[in-house]
C-alpha positions as CSV (number, residue, x, y, z in Angstrom):
1,M,78.1,123.4,117.0
2,E,77.7,119.7,116.3
3,T,77.2,117.4,119.2
4,Y,78.3,113.8,119.0
5,I,79.0,110.5,120.9
6,Q,82.4,109.1,120.5
7,V,83.2,105.5,121.2
8,A,85.8,102.8,120.4
9,G,85.0,99.5,118.5
10,Q,87.1,96.5,117.7
11,G,87.0,93.4,115.5
12,D,89.2,90.3,115.5
13,L,90.5,88.2,112.7
14,I,92.5,85.0,112.8
15,E,95.9,84.9,111.0
16,T,97.9,81.7,110.2
17,V,101.6,81.3,109.7
18,V,102.1,80.7,105.9
19,E,105.9,81.2,105.7
20,Q,108.7,80.3,108.0
21,R,111.8,82.5,108.1
22,A,115.1,81.4,109.4
23,T,118.6,82.8,109.9
24,L,121.3,80.3,109.3
25,T,124.8,81.4,110.7
26,I,127.9,79.5,109.6
27,T,131.0,80.0,111.7
28,V,134.6,79.0,111.2
29,K,137.4,79.3,113.7
30,A,141.0,79.1,112.5
31,S,144.5,79.9,113.8
32,K,145.0,82.4,111.0
33,T,142.8,85.1,109.6
34,E,143.3,84.2,106.0
35,V,142.5,80.6,106.6
36,A,139.3,81.5,108.5
37,L,138.2,83.7,105.7
38,V,138.8,81.2,103.0
39,E,137.2,78.2,104.8
40,A,134.2,80.3,105.8
41,T,133.5,81.3,102.2
42,S,134.0,77.8,100.9
43,L,131.7,76.4,103.7
44,R,129.1,79.1,103.0
45,N,129.1,78.1,99.3
46,D,128.8,74.4,100.1
47,A,125.9,75.1,102.4
48,I,124.0,77.1,99.8
49,R,124.5,74.4,97.2
50,T,123.3,71.8,99.7
51,L,120.2,73.9,100.5
52,R,119.3,74.1,96.9
53,E,119.9,70.4,96.1
54,S,117.7,69.6,99.0
55,G,114.7,71.5,97.6
56,L,115.0,75.1,98.4
57,T,114.7,77.5,95.5
58,H,116.9,80.5,94.6
59,D,114.1,82.9,95.7
60,E,114.0,81.3,99.1
61,I,117.6,81.9,100.0
62,S,119.3,85.4,100.4
63,E,122.4,87.0,101.7
64,G,122.7,87.9,105.3
65,G,126.2,89.3,105.4
66,R,129.6,88.3,106.9
67,D,131.1,89.0,110.3
68,A,134.7,88.5,111.4
69,W,136.2,88.9,114.9
70,Q,138.8,87.9,117.3
71,P,137.8,87.8,120.9
72,W,139.8,90.4,122.9
73,Y,140.6,87.9,125.7
74,M,142.3,85.5,123.3
75,K,145.9,85.7,122.3
76,R,146.5,86.3,118.6
77,S,147.7,82.7,118.1
78,V,144.5,81.2,119.4
79,G,142.5,82.1,116.4
80,Q,140.1,84.1,114.4
81,E,136.3,83.5,113.8
82,V,134.5,84.4,110.7
83,A,130.7,83.9,110.2
84,H,128.4,84.0,107.2
85,R,124.7,84.5,107.6
86,V,122.3,83.1,105.1
87,L,118.5,84.1,105.2
88,I,115.9,81.5,104.4
89,A,112.1,82.0,103.8
90,C,110.0,78.9,103.0
91,R,106.2,78.3,102.9
92,D,106.8,74.5,103.2
93,V,107.9,73.5,106.6
94,R,108.8,69.9,105.6
95,R,111.0,71.2,102.7
96,L,112.7,73.6,105.1
97,Y,113.5,71.1,107.7
98,R,114.8,68.6,105.2
99,A,117.2,71.2,103.7
100,L,118.4,72.2,107.1
101,D,118.9,68.6,108.2
102,A,121.0,68.0,105.0
103,L,123.6,70.5,106.2
104,E,124.7,68.3,109.0
105,P,127.5,66.4,107.2
106,L,129.2,69.7,106.3
107,F,129.9,70.4,110.0
108,T,131.9,67.3,111.2
109,N,135.0,69.6,111.7
110,A,135.0,70.8,115.3
111,R,136.0,74.3,114.0
112,Y,132.8,74.6,112.0
113,T,129.6,75.5,113.7
114,M,126.1,76.2,112.5
115,S,123.1,77.8,114.2
116,V,119.5,78.2,113.1
117,E,117.4,81.0,114.5
118,M,113.8,81.3,113.5
119,Q,112.7,84.8,112.7
120,Q,109.3,86.5,112.6
121,P,107.1,84.2,110.4
122,R,104.7,85.6,107.8
123,F,101.1,85.5,108.7
124,E,98.1,85.6,106.5
125,A,94.3,85.9,107.1
126,P,91.6,84.2,104.8
127,E,90.3,86.6,102.0
128,G,87.8,89.0,103.3
129,A,88.7,88.4,107.0
130,E,90.1,91.9,107.5
131,A,87.1,93.5,105.9
132,A,84.8,91.5,108.1
133,A,86.8,92.6,111.2
134,R,86.5,96.2,110.3
135,T,82.6,95.9,109.9
136,A,82.5,94.1,113.1
137,A,84.4,96.9,114.8
138,I,82.1,99.6,113.4
139,R,79.0,97.5,114.5
140,Q,80.4,97.2,118.0
141,A,81.0,100.9,118.2
142,R,77.5,101.6,116.9
143,G,76.0,99.2,119.6
144,K,77.9,101.1,122.4
145,A,76.7,104.5,121.0
146,L,73.2,103.4,120.9
147,V,73.2,102.5,124.6
148,L,74.8,105.8,125.5
149,A,72.3,107.8,123.3
150,E,69.4,106.0,124.9
151,E,70.7,106.7,128.5
152,A,71.2,110.4,127.4
153,G,67.7,110.6,125.8
154,V,69.1,111.6,122.4
155,T,68.9,110.1,118.9
156,L,71.9,108.6,117.4
157,G,72.7,109.8,113.9
158,A,75.1,109.1,111.2
159,I,78.7,108.4,111.5
160,A,80.8,111.7,111.4
161,Q,84.2,110.4,111.7
162,V,86.1,107.1,112.0
163,E,89.7,107.1,113.2
164,E,91.9,104.0,112.9
165,L,93.7,103.2,116.1
166,G,95.9,100.5,114.8
167,S,95.9,96.8,115.6
168,Q,97.2,94.5,118.3
169,A,98.3,90.9,117.6
170,Q,98.5,88.2,120.3
171,G,101.6,86.0,120.2
172,S,101.2,82.7,118.2
173,G,103.7,80.9,120.3
174,A,105.8,80.0,117.2
175,Y,109.6,80.5,117.3
176,G,110.4,83.8,116.0
177,D,107.1,85.5,116.8
178,H,108.6,88.5,118.6
179,S,105.5,88.9,120.9
180,W,106.3,85.5,122.4
181,A,108.6,85.3,125.3
182,A,110.7,82.5,123.9
183,A,111.4,84.0,120.5
184,G,114.4,82.6,118.8
185,G,115.9,79.0,118.8
186,A,117.0,76.3,116.5
187,A,114.8,74.5,114.1
188,A,114.2,71.0,115.2
189,S,115.6,68.0,113.2
190,M,113.0,66.1,111.3
191,G,114.7,62.7,111.7
192,G,113.5,61.6,108.3
193,D,110.4,62.5,106.2
194,D,108.5,59.5,107.4
195,N,108.6,60.5,111.0
196,F,107.4,64.1,110.3
197,E,103.8,64.7,111.5
198,E,102.1,67.5,109.4
199,L,100.5,70.3,111.4
200,G,98.8,73.5,110.4
201,G,100.5,76.8,110.8
202,A,100.5,78.4,114.2
203,R,97.7,80.9,114.5
204,R,97.3,84.3,116.2
205,T,94.4,86.8,116.7
206,R,94.8,90.3,115.5
207,T,92.5,92.9,116.8
208,L,91.6,96.0,114.6
209,R,90.6,99.0,116.7
210,Y,88.7,102.2,115.6
211,R,87.4,105.3,117.3
212,V,84.1,106.2,115.8
213,R,82.1,109.6,116.2
214,F,78.3,109.6,115.8
215,L,76.3,112.7,115.5
216,I,73.3,113.0,117.8
217,G,70.0,114.9,117.7
């Protein structure tokens, strides 16, 4: 029967936000259902055209669906609400904010509302960072096993088995990062390109974990 020492090792890598993702919700309230439906669709189409004219590409905008409801506590004569959702994914934050700011003139009517909720951003690590983190995890495990082998008076041998335990990511603090307590929220207005201070993407640490079994002699 083989004898072995089993330990856990971990390695860290830094990931940076490379794409912001936002949910744009356009809502129209009207006294009649058919009016709400027509106006909501028209407003949605105007918003999509404005986003494209402001620099977003076809691939950065996608359909998010439609919802229609009438609050149960309101009389039928009070109104109907219809909402369209548009999904946005953009790697250039300046361009994203500029496009969102350009929508403001479409919502001067008090019956029209717009909300922007930031979703989970896309993170990337530098090329080779994940491989380096795996190597660091195995080396850490070997270091632990060597100490145990020395205390036990045995010789550490080859690796017999490596089991991936998954990874854990710290919250980046960015809106939409679901591991952050303040997930969600509206994108801030730029107030003009000249006033926008460029910053690097938010960063988070992702930890790769492995269970490693070493033969002993």
